[in-house]
N, C-alpha and C positions, 0 to 999 in steps of 0.2 A: 460401659458395656452393660447390656441388660442380662440378668440372670447369670452373673459371673460364676455362681457355684457350679452351673454346668459344665464349664470348661476345665473343672479340676478332675483329674482322673481319679478313679475310686480309690486306688491304694493310698492317696494322700487326703482323700476327701474327709476323714476323721481327725486329721491333724490340725489342732487349734492354730498353731504358729503358721503353718503354710496357709491357711485358710485366712487368717488376718493379714499376712503379708499380701496376698492375692487381692483381698477387700480393699485395702489401703492403697495398693498400686491402681486399682479401679477408680478409687475416690480422687486421686491425683492426677490421673492421666485419662483426659476425655479424647477418645479417638474422633469423636464427632467433631470437635472444634478444628482438629487437624486436618480432617478430610475437607471440611468447609473452606478452611485457609488455601488448601492445596487446590481446590477447585476454582476459588475467586482469585487467587494471586498467580496460578500457573496454567491450569487447565483451560479456563474459559478465556478466549482471547478477548472478548469484550472488556473484561476486568483485570487481565493479566498485568502486572507492573514489573519494571526493571527485569530482573532475572528471568521470569516467567516470559516475558516479551523476547528476551533474547533466545531462549529455547525454542519458541515458536520461529523465530527468524532462522534458527539453524535448520528446522524442519522444512521450510520453504525455501531454504538456501539464499538468504539475504542477511548481511551483517550489519548492525548499527554502527560499527566502528568505520565502515566503508565510506560513509558519506557525512563527515565532519564538515560544519560550515564554519570558518575562521576559528578552527580549533575546537568547537564545541560539538558534542554529540546530540544527535537528535533527542527531543523529548520522548517520554512514552506514547503521547497521542500521534506524534509526527510518524515514529516507528511503527505503530498499530497501523496506521494508513499504508505504509509501506508493506506490512506483513499481508494485509489484506489484498493489496494490489499484486503482489508477487503470486499470492495463491491462485488468484483469479488469472493471471497470466500464466501460471503453469498448465491450465486447463484450457487455455483459448488458441485459436488459430491466430496465425501472423498475417492477418489481412485487414485492410480498412474497417470493415464493419465491426471487427471484434477489438480492434485499437480504439476505435470511436465509442465503443461501450465501455472500455476500461476508462477513457477520459471523462465519460459523463458520470460513472459511478464515483471516481476520485473527486471531480471538480464539481460537485453537486451545489447548486447554488451560488457559484462564483462568476458565471457568465459562459458564454459560448466558447467551446473548444472542440477542436475536431482535427483529423488528419485527412490529408487530400493527397491521391495518387497525381503526380505531376507528369508521368509518363517519362520515358528515356531513363528508366531505373533509379527514380528519384522520388520523393514525397516531402509535404511539409506539415509540421505540426503548428497549428494556429490556435493562440490562446488571446482571445480579446480582452485580456485583463494582465495586471503585473504578476508574475510569479515570485514567491519567495525564494531565495537561494537553495534551499534544501529541495525545493520542487523542481528546479532547474536541475540540479545534481541528479535527482532520480530519472528524470527524463533522459538526460544526455548521457548517464554514466552506469545505471542500474542494471540495464538489460531487461528490464520489465516489458517496455514497449517494444516487441520484438517487430522485426522487419524482415520482409523476404532477403533471401540471399543475393548480395550483392547491389542492394537498393540503398542510396544514399538517403539521408534525412537533412532536414533543415528545420530549426524552431524559430517562431515568429511569436513574441509577446509583446503587445502594446495595447494600451487603453483604446477601444474603438469609439466613436467612429473616426476613422482617418482617410484622407485621400492622397495617396502619393505611392510611388513606387522605388523611392530612392533606396530604402531598406532591402528591398529585393534584388537590387542589381539589375543590369540590362538583359542578362540572359533570361531571367524568368518574367521579364516584362516584355517579351519577344514581339507582340503585335503592336505595342506601344511605341509612338513616335513613326509610324511607317503610314499614316493617313491622318488627316486632319479631323477633330471632333466635328460631329454633326451640330449643328445649332439646334438649340432647344425647341424652336418653333417648327423644325423640320418634320414633316410626316411622311411616314413609309405608306405607300398604297399597296 
C-alpha cells in the first residue's frame, strides 16, 4: 500500500511498536498482487482457471460436472467455450437466425454449421464436419441451443460432401423417390 502512515489513526500515530507492525505488514502483504491474481484467475473470463471458471458457470447457470465425457470433466478451454455460449444464449431469441449466430460464433473455422426449420414443428442442426463428444453433449443436453416450445430437433454431423438420404430416413426425404431424376443433358425452357 502507498503511504501506509496515512492509514494509522492519530492516537496510535506516535507509537513505534504499532507503526513498525503496520509497516512490516505492509511490506509482507502486497494487495496489488492479490488483486491482479483475483482479476486473472477469477474475474476475467478469458484468463479464469478452474475455480474461477466454475464461478462463471454458476453465474450463467451451467455446471462443468453436468457434461462429463467417459467420466472425464471438461478442460478449462472447453468449459470456457460453454460459459461464453451460455451467456450469449441467455440474451438471445430462440429463433433460427439467433441459433445460427450462436453456431457460427462457437464453431468458427471448423466448417459450415447451421440450423434449418423443417416445418411441421421440427428443425435440424447440420454440421458439415465431425463433432467431438463433448460438443455433441452441449448441443443435445445443455439447453443452450434453445428451440421454440413443442419443436423437435435432429442433429446431423458428417463430413461433407455427401450424397444420400439414408441417414435422414424416409420421412425427411419425402419428395425423394417420387419421380425419376432428370438426365444431366435435360434443358428447361
